[in-house]
N, C-alpha and C positions, 0 to 999 in steps of 0.2 A: 504494500500500500504506500502511496506517495508520502503520507505523514511519517512513515518509518525512515525516510531519507531526507526529510526537510531539515535544514540546518540554518540557524540564525548566524549573522556575522560574528557575534561574540563567541559562538560555539566553534565556528571555523577557526577563529583566531586562537582560541584555547587549544583546540586539537592540533594545530600546527606546532605549537610549543616552540617557536623560534623567535619570539619577541617582536613580531611585526606589529606596527601601529594599527589602530582601528581603521584609520584612513587608507592605509596601504591595503588592508584586507578588502575594504569597500571598493577601492579602485580595481583590484584584481577580479573580484566577483562581478563588478559591473562590466569589465572588459570580456570576461568569460560569457556573461549573459548576452552581450552584444554580438559575440561570435557564435552564439547558439550552442555553446558547450554545456551551460547550465541554464535551467529555467528558474523562475522565481514566482512566489505567490505572496500576496499581501498578508502580513501577520501583524496585527496591531498597527503601530506607526511605521514599521519597517517591513522588510521582506525576509522570507525564508527561501533558501536556495536548494535546488535539487539537481542531480545529474539528469541529462536528457538522453544519454546513451550509456551503454555498458562499455567496458574496456575494448572489446573487439570493434564496436561501432566507432569509437574514437580513433582507433588505429586506421580503420577504413577511411574515416574523414580526413586524416592526415595524408593518407596515400592519395586520395583524390586531390587534395590541396597541392601536393607536390606535382602531380600529373598536370594540373591546370596551370602551373607556372611555366611550362615549356610549350612552345608552339608546334613542335614536332612530336605529337602524341604517338604516332606510329613507331617511331624510332625508340622513344622512351619505353613503350610497352614491349617492343621486340627485345630490347636489352634486358628489361625486367624479367621477361619469360625465359630468356636464354640463361639467366643466372639462377633460376629456380632449381632446387634439388629435385631428384627424380620423384620423390614422394610428393613434394609440393606441386610439381607439374601434373602428376596424376590427380591430385585433389582438384586442381584448377580445371582439368579436362572433365572430371566427373561433374563439377559444378556447372560448367558451361553446357554440358550435354543434358543435365537435368533441368536447367533453367532456374535453379535455386539461387537465392540471394542472401 
């Protein structure tokens, strides 16, 4: 349930335990929200934040972001595939054949 993963800024600040200022935590959470990495829900006068994707989803987002940075997508994809291990190549083939995402 979403309420299980909601975290207020002060909770995030305490959990990080690295002595970041409240304003720094606010800035980071705002930037992550603007990038779509975290969502937020109104809670009292502030917001509670929650992840919008799991770890594999975030990795996939980063991979897409890197791919979008280059204009020669075909070459980037070809080189990526050429460097896959045999096992990863088989997983990719199976995924493409099944149409799974």
